[in-house]
N, C-alpha and C positions, 0 to 999 in steps of 0.2 A: 190602679186601683180604683173605683169611680169614687170623687168624692162630690159633698153638698154643699160647701162654703167653697168661696172664692176669697183668698187672699191678698192685701195687695202687693207684700212684701213677702210671701210665704210659698211654698210649695205643696205638693199633696204628696211627695215625696220623700219619705223619712229616711234618717241615716240611723245604724244601731254600730255601738261600739261591742263588738263584741268580746272582748275581752275585761267588761266590768265586771265580772265574777260572777259567783252564786247569791251574794248579797242580798237581803231583802231590797225590793225595787223602791226608791225613791220618786217621789213625782217632780219631776224636770230634766232626770235622766233621758236621752234617748230610748232607750230600752220602754222605760214606764211610756212615754209617748206613746211609744210605736203598738203597746200591747192597745191603747186608748183605741189609735186608730184602727185596727187590727178589728177589736170589738164593735166599733162603730158599722165597719164593714158588714159583719157577720150577724147584726140585728136588723138589716135592712131587709124589706121584702123581697124570695127566695123565688125572682123572676129568670127567664132564661140567661141574660148577660150578668147574673150576679151567679147563677152556676158555674159560667165560665169562667167566671173570674178565682175560681177556688183553687184554680194550682196556684195561680202566683199568692195567693192567701197561705197556700202551704209553703212555700218557698222562704215568703217573709218570717213564718212561724217558725221556722228551724235554723232560720240566721240567729234567734236571739237564744242567747248563753242562760236559758234558767229553764229548767228539768221541770219543774212544777206547769210554768205556763207554757211550754210546749205541748206538754200531756193533755193540760186541759183544752188549749186551742186546737190542736190537732185530733183528739178525740169527736169534739164536735164536727170537725170539718167530716171525720170518717163516717159519725152517723148521719150526715146528710148527705154523703154519696150511696149509703146503702140502700138507700130510699128511691124510688122514683121522685119526679118533680114535684107529681099531684098529691102525693102523700106529704111530702114536706111543705108544700104550702099551706095543707091542711091544717098539719101542726102546729104552722103560725098562726093560722089564724084563733084556730081554738086557744093560743096560749095568751094572745095578746086582745083578741078583738071583743071577748064576753066578758070581762068582769074590770071594772072601773081603777082597782089597785093594780093592775098588769099593762095597763095602757100607755103605748110607747109616748104618747103626749103627756109629758109630764104635768103641766098644769090643769089638764084635767081630773088628773086624781086627788087634786088640791083643791080645784076651784069650781067644776062641774057645769056649770051654767056660761053665757056664753058674756054676760053681765060683769062677772065676777073673773072670768079670764083675759079678756081684752085687754086692761092695763102691761098684766103681767106679761102677755104675748109681747106687747109692745117695747118692754120695759128690756125683755130678753133681746129683740132685734136691734134695739139702739146699743145695746153690750156689744153684739158682734162688732156692728159697723163702728162705733168707738174703737176698738180695735184692729178695724182695719177690714173685717171681713162680712162679704155681703153673697146671700143667699141664691144658689145657683137656679135651685130648682121650686117649685109651687109646693113648698112643703111649711108648714108651721114650725116658727122657730122652739118649741118646747119637744119635738120630734127627737126622741133619745140620739137617736145615731148622730143626728147634727150637732147634739149638747156635744157628743164624747169628740167629734171631730175639731172642733173647737177647742174642745181641752186640750187636746192633741197637738195643735198647731200655736197655741194664741199663747201669751206671754204670762206667768201664772196669776200676776194679779187679775188680770182681766178672765183667768180660768177660773177663780175665786170667785170672783164677782158673778158670774154664771150659775157656778154650783149653789153659791148662797142662795139662789130662789128655788132650786129644784132638789136639794140632797134631800131632803124628808120624803120625798117622791121617790127617790132612787131606793132609798131603804126598804122602803113599804113595798115598791115593786118587786125588789129582791128576795124579800121575805116571801112574799106570798106565791111567787114561781118557783121558788127553791121547794116551797111548802106542797106543792104540787107534782115533784118530782120531774119538773119538765128539762129536758135537752137545754134549754136559755137558762137553767138555773146556775150551774158552774160560769156562765159565761159571766153573769150577774153581780154574782159573787168575788169574781175575779175583778170587776170592775170596783167594784170599792174598797178593795184593797189597795187597785193602784192609784185611784182619784184621790188628789188631796181634800180633807175633811174641812170644808168653809168655816169661817165664824158663822155665828148670828146672824140673820139678814135685819136690815133696817128696813123693810118692804111696805110698810102701808103709805108712809110718808109719800115714798117714790110714786106709789101705783096711783096715789091721790093725783098727785102732780100731774101726770100722764092722763088720767081719766078729766082732768081739767082744761088741760092745754091742746090736744088732741084730740079732738071729736072724728074729724072725718078717717085719722088712720083707724081708730075704733072700729067705725063703721068697714074700712076693710077689711079686718082683720076679721070680723063677724061674720062676714060675704065669707071670707074665704074658708072659714069653719063651715057654713051651710052649703058650701060646694062638695064637700065629702070628705075633709079631715076631720080629726076628733076635734 
């Protein structure tokens, strides 16, 4: 499964205890983390490489001993495979690219313009790096599949730190997309069931410090946004 982040002491292969039973998932178990990892993959742009990886995704889903999770994730994959690549790509773009509340770049929904987003993006990038993770691709750090991959692999304290800055956007996105009867709605609803709910963030002071200390890094983030990322 293709990953977005590289961790110094982690791998992109998750293991699952198939004897965990059918009790509600608790974040921190291999099962819950694997669900985060699978949703991270399924929310990426559905190009040819992505579609070719779906059989491996199905195999991983079937190894999870949770009937509800299996049904949600396998139904999504089956919907993808029932239509052409072009049709699904069109559905993806219509779902995520034309509504601020549905955007996969989470700080865009919260802040909108570059001036407000820059410090928030830098803070996310620093949180990844502090936990030993580095971005392998030219994506912005608030890209939801990247956030979910981090949540799947990072220690819980670090995952909560990242989620604290974007949980509100996750809830808003899920409500908006679910209301549109999109096939992505069940994925996002499952995501909210699996990820831990973070404490209220103490963000303004953090962002002010970033804004004052790293003007060059802010300029780099702004340039990356202008190159095409949200």
